[in-house]
C-alpha positions in Angstrom: -30.5 4.7 14.0 -30.9 5.6 10.4 -31.4 2.0 9.3 -34.3 -0.2 10.4 -32.6 -3.2 11.9 -34.0 -6.5 13.2 -33.1 -7.0 16.8 -33.4 -10.1 18.9 -33.7 -9.5 22.7 -32.9 -12.4 25.0 -34.2 -11.5 28.4 -37.4 -9.6 29.2 -35.7 -6.9 31.3 -33.7 -5.6 28.3 -36.7 -5.1 26.0 -37.9 -1.7 27.4 -34.4 -0.4 27.4 -33.7 -1.5 23.9 -36.9 0.1 22.6 -35.9 3.4 24.0 -32.3 3.2 22.6 -33.5 2.0 19.1 -37.0 3.3 18.5 -37.0 2.5 14.8 -35.8 -1.1 15.1 -37.9 -4.2 14.7 -37.8 -6.2 17.9 -38.4 -9.8 18.9 -38.1 -11.1 22.4 -37.2 -14.7 23.1 -36.2 -17.0 25.9 -32.7 -18.5 25.7 -34.0 -22.1 25.3 -36.0 -21.0 22.2 -32.8 -19.9 20.3 -30.9 -22.3 18.2 -29.0 -22.3 14.9 -32.0 -23.5 12.9 -34.3 -20.7 14.0 -31.6 -18.1 13.5 -31.0 -19.3 9.9 -34.7 -19.1 9.2 -35.0 -15.6 10.7 -31.7 -13.7 10.6 -31.1 -10.7 12.9 -28.8 -7.7 12.6 -28.3 -7.4 16.4 -28.8 -9.7 19.4 -29.0 -8.3 22.9 -28.5 -10.8 25.7 -29.2 -10.4 29.4 -26.6 -12.2 31.3 -29.0 -13.1 34.1 -31.6 -14.6 31.7 -30.1 -18.1 32.0 -27.1 -20.0 33.3 -23.7 -19.4 31.6 -23.7 -22.7 29.8 -27.0 -22.0 28.1 -25.9 -18.5 27.1 -22.6 -19.9 25.8 -24.6 -22.3 23.6 -26.8 -19.4 22.3 -23.7 -17.4 21.4 -22.2 -20.5 19.7 -25.4 -20.9 17.6 -25.1 -17.2 16.6 -21.5 -17.8 15.5 -22.6 -20.7 13.3 -24.9 -18.6 11.1 -23.8 -17.6 7.6 -23.8 -13.9 8.6 -23.4 -13.7 12.4 -25.2 -10.7 13.9 -23.6 -8.2 16.2 -24.0 -9.3 19.9 -24.2 -7.2 23.0 -24.0 -9.0 26.4 -25.4 -7.0 29.4 -24.4 -8.0 32.9 -21.8 -7.9 35.7 -19.2 -10.3 36.9 -19.3 -12.4 33.7 -17.6 -15.8 33.6 -14.6 -16.4 31.2 -16.6 -18.9 29.2 -18.9 -16.2 27.9 -15.9 -14.0 27.0 -14.4 -16.9 25.1 -17.6 -17.4 23.2 -17.9 -13.7 22.3 -14.2 -13.8 21.1 -15.3 -16.0 18.2 -17.8 -13.4 16.9 -16.7 -10.6 14.5 -18.8 -7.9 16.2 -19.6 -8.0 19.9 -19.4 -6.0 23.1 -20.1 -6.2 26.8 -22.0 -3.6 28.9 -22.1 -3.4 32.6 -25.5 -3.3 34.3 -27.3 -1.1 35.1 -27.0 1.1 32.0 -29.0 3.8 30.3 -30.7 3.9 26.8 -28.0 6.3 25.8 -25.2 3.9 26.8 -26.8 1.2 24.8 -27.4 3.4 21.8 -23.7 4.5 21.8 -22.6 0.8 21.9 -24.8 -0.1 19.0 -23.6 2.8 16.9 -20.0 1.7 17.6 -20.6 -1.9 16.6 -22.1 -0.8 13.3 -19.7 2.1 12.6 -17.4 0.0 10.5 -20.1 -1.6 8.4 -21.9 1.6 7.6 -19.1 3.0 5.6 -18.3 -0.3 3.8 -21.6 -1.2 2.2 -22.6 -3.3 5.2 -19.5 -5.6 5.1 -18.2 -6.6 8.5 -14.5 -6.4 9.3 -12.8 -9.8 8.7 -9.9 -9.7 11.1 -7.3 -12.5 11.1 -5.6 -13.7 14.3 -2.3 -15.6 14.0 -0.8 -17.1 17.1 2.9 -17.9 17.4 4.2 -20.3 20.0 7.7 -21.7 20.6 8.0 -25.4 21.1 11.0 -24.9 23.4 12.7 -22.0 25.1 14.9 -20.0 22.7 13.3 -21.3 19.5 12.9 -17.7 18.2 9.1 -17.3 18.4 9.2 -13.7 19.5 11.6 -12.8 16.6 9.4 -14.5 14.1 6.3 -12.9 15.5 7.8 -9.5 15.1 8.9 -10.2 11.5 5.4 -11.6 10.6 3.8 -8.4 12.0 6.2 -6.2 10.1 5.7 -8.1 6.8 1.9 -7.9 7.2 2.1 -4.2 7.8 4.3 -3.7 4.7 2.4 -6.1 2.3 -1.2 -5.4 3.3 -1.4 -1.7 2.3 -4.0 0.2 4.4 -4.5 -2.7 6.8 -4.1 -2.2 10.5 -1.7 -4.7 12.2 -1.2 -5.3 15.9 1.4 -7.5 17.7 0.3 -8.8 21.1 3.0 -10.0 23.5 1.2 -12.4 25.8 4.3 -13.4 27.6 2.8 -11.2 30.3 5.5 -11.6 33.0 8.7 -11.2 31.0 7.9 -10.7 27.3 10.8 -9.6 25.1 9.0 -8.0 22.1 9.2 -4.5 23.5 12.9 -4.9 24.2 13.6 -6.2 20.7 11.7 -3.2 19.2 13.3 -0.6 21.5 9.9 0.4 22.9 8.6 0.9 26.4 5.8 -1.5 27.3 2.5 0.2 28.1 -0.2 -2.4 28.4 -1.3 -2.3 32.1 -3.7 -5.3 31.7 -3.5 -6.2 35.4 -5.3 -2.9 36.3 -8.0 -3.6 33.6 -8.6 -7.1 35.0 -10.7 -5.7 37.8 -13.4 -4.7 35.2 -12.6 -6.5 31.9 -16.0 -5.5 30.5 -14.8 -1.9 30.4 -11.9 -2.7 28.0 -12.9 -0.8 24.8 -11.2 0.8 21.8 -10.3 3.9 23.8 -8.4 1.8 26.3 -6.8 -0.1 23.5 -5.4 3.1 22.1 -3.9 3.9 25.5 -2.3 0.5 25.7 -0.8 0.5 22.2 2.6 1.7 21.0 3.6 2.5 17.4 6.5 0.1 16.8 9.2 0.3 14.1 7.8 -1.6 11.2 4.4 0.1 10.9 2.4 -2.0 13.4 1.0 -1.4 16.9 2.6 -3.2 19.8 0.8 -4.4 22.9 3.2 -5.4 25.7 3.0 -5.5 29.5 5.7 -4.0 31.8 7.9 -6.7 33.4 6.1 -8.2 36.4 6.9 -11.7 37.8 3.4 -12.0 39.2 1.5 -10.8 36.1 0.0 -14.2 35.2 -1.6 -14.4 38.6 -2.9 -10.8 38.4 -4.4 -10.9 34.8 -7.6 -12.8 34.4 -8.7 -14.9 31.5 -11.7 -12.6 31.0 -9.4 -9.6 30.5 -7.2 -11.4 28.0 -10.1 -12.6 25.9 -11.9 -9.2 26.1 -8.7 -7.4 25.0 -8.4 -9.6 21.9 -12.1 -9.4 21.2 -12.0 -5.6 21.1 -8.8 -5.8 19.0 -10.5 -7.9 16.4 -13.0 -5.1 15.9 -10.2 -2.6 15.4 -7.4 -4.4 13.6 -7.3 -6.3 10.3 -4.4 -8.6 11.5 -3.5 -9.7 15.0 -0.2 -11.5 15.6 0.0 -13.0 19.1 3.3 -14.0 20.7 2.1 -16.8 22.9 3.9 -18.0 26.1 5.3 -21.5 25.8 3.9 -22.7 29.1 0.1 -23.3 29.5 -2.1 -20.8 31.3 -5.8 -20.7 32.1 -6.6 -18.7 28.9 -4.2 -20.4 26.5 -6.7 -22.8 24.9 -9.3 -19.9 24.7 -6.9 -17.8 22.7 -5.6 -20.7 20.5 -9.2 -21.8 19.9 -10.1 -18.3 18.6 -7.1 -18.1 16.3 -7.2 -18.4 12.5 -3.6 -19.7 12.3 -1.5 -21.5 14.9 2.3 -21.5 14.2 4.5 -23.7 16.3 8.2 -22.7 16.1 10.9 -25.3 16.4 14.6 -25.4 16.2 16.5 -28.1 14.2 17.3 -30.3 17.2 15.8 -33.6 18.0 14.4 -32.4 21.5 12.9 -29.4 19.9 11.3 -31.4 17.1 9.8 -33.9 19.5 8.5 -31.0 21.7 6.9 -29.4 18.6 5.3 -32.7 17.6 3.8 -33.2 21.0 2.7 -29.6 21.3 0.9 -29.7 18.0 -0.8 -33.0 19.0 -1.9 -31.6 22.3 -3.5 -28.5 20.7 -5.3 -30.7 18.2 -6.6 -32.9 20.9 -7.9 -30.1 23.1 -9.5 -27.7 20.5 -12.4 -29.1 18.5 -12.8 -27.9 14.9 -9.6 -25.8 15.2 -7.2 -25.2 12.3 -4.3 -27.7 12.4 -1.2 -26.2 13.9 1.5 -25.4 11.4 5.1 -26.1 12.3 7.8 -23.7 11.2 11.5 -24.7 11.3 13.7 -21.8 12.5 17.4 -21.3 12.1 17.7 -23.7 9.2 21.4 -23.9 8.3 23.5 -25.8 5.7 24.5 -29.3 6.9 28.2 -28.3 6.2 28.0 -26.3 9.5 27.0 -29.2 11.7 25.0 -32.4 12.0 21.6 -30.7 12.1 18.7 -32.7 10.6 17.6 -32.0 7.1 14.0 -30.8 6.3 13.0 -34.3 5.2 14.5 -35.8 8.4 12.7 -33.2 10.5 9.4 -33.9 8.9 9.8 -37.6 9.6 10.4 -36.9 13.2 7.4 -34.6 13.3 5.1 -37.0 11.5 3.9 -34.2 9.2 4.9 -31.6 6.6 6.3 -28.3 7.9 4.6 -25.0 6.8 8.0 -23.4 6.1 11.6 -22.9 7.1 13.5 -19.8 8.2 17.2 -19.6 7.3 19.7 -19.0 10.1 21.2 -15.5 10.2 22.4 -14.8 13.7 24.2 -11.6 12.8 21.1 -10.0 11.3 18.9 -11.0 14.2 21.4 -9.8 16.8 22.0 -6.5 15.0 18.2 -5.7 14.8 17.6 -6.6 18.4 20.5 -4.4 19.6 19.3 -1.4 17.4 15.7 -1.9 18.2 13.3 -2.9 15.3 12.4 -5.7 12.9 15.1 -7.4 10.9 13.4 -6.2 7.8 14.2 -2.6 8.9 17.9 -3.0 9.6 18.9 -6.0 7.4 16.2 -6.0 4.6 18.3 -8.4 2.5 18.6 -11.0 5.2 17.4 -14.5 4.3 15.2 -14.4 7.4 13.2 -11.5 5.8 12.8 -13.4 2.5 11.7 -16.6 4.2 9.2 -14.8 6.5 7.8 -12.9 3.5 7.2 -16.2 1.7 5.5 -17.7 4.7 3.2 -14.8 5.2 2.3 -14.6 1.6 1.5 -18.4 1.6 -0.7 -18.1 4.7 -2.4 -14.9 3.5 -3.2 -16.5 0.1 -4.7 -19.5 1.9 -6.8 -17.1 4.0 -8.2 -15.4 1.0 -9.0 -18.7 -0.7 -10.7 -19.9 2.5 -12.9 -16.8 2.6 -13.9 -17.2 -1.1 -14.7 -20.9 -0.4 -16.8 -19.9 2.6 -18.8 -17.4 0.5 -19.5 -20.1 -2.1 -20.7 -22.5 0.6 -22.8 -19.9 2.2 
């Protein structure tokens, strides 16, 4: 390593290996029970190496949580085998982290360290600030997949130079690939046997360049996919993606799975999509309340009303009436344009590609710009607080 970094090693077995891999680094070895947020703020580190067998998973999860709470979280490498999903979930909240299978050589560790710091070396030491937006339909057919595609396409067109990825986590029968005219290529069930081996190289294999300028991650149709794919694999996939992409848009399944709360808890924005019907509005209200009750310190879910039409075409509720039923303000509305949506789905590609003047495109652009502006403001506020 060309820079002299401060490295904290948690677990005595890792210390000799780390010294061989990083001979110019300053090392400190500590027991898991000695690490807390206060100590880390007093003595910040650039890198933390954690031996998975050094303590029970609950203790190590607490340690990783303390690292995430620091003003400038260090890079973290977890070394071990057969890691529980709770540890993968904790790592998912860090900007820079990786998992290595034991046993490993000094060269393996050195390559992993170099990869974690590769992005910061060329940017004056600034870590990648990826954003993860999850989209979930309140009821079937609410249009969550269509809006997720349009959000990804808008981000790709508006954030010049940023890398955008769309993840279809409707693992059994996702429709994003069909809407985009692409062949799904994410064989996540095979990777579930060894989720710690999911890395950027495998991410490149799984990805497809979709019309609209973003990368698509979608699984082939498999009715048993949810049983085959483990929570650790899903969390690891998104963790690695956060190190590669600037923006992640996740098309979430409507029904709850073992990893749902983990993914929602690690998201920066949660968009609940509802139609303008009373059952859909009630479902959206209940879903938002459930998420708020289960995820501590999470961003409040934002409800988006889809297929908004003029009242002259039917007795649909107005925006004000919908907000009264929801018990909260909505984040935005998307105007109904069935012809544009159907045309784009049939031709394969985002609506913005085939019907750029559609009101759907305009409404999504406004929603994305509003959310992105709030994201930038939040980052500036965080820097002031820090």
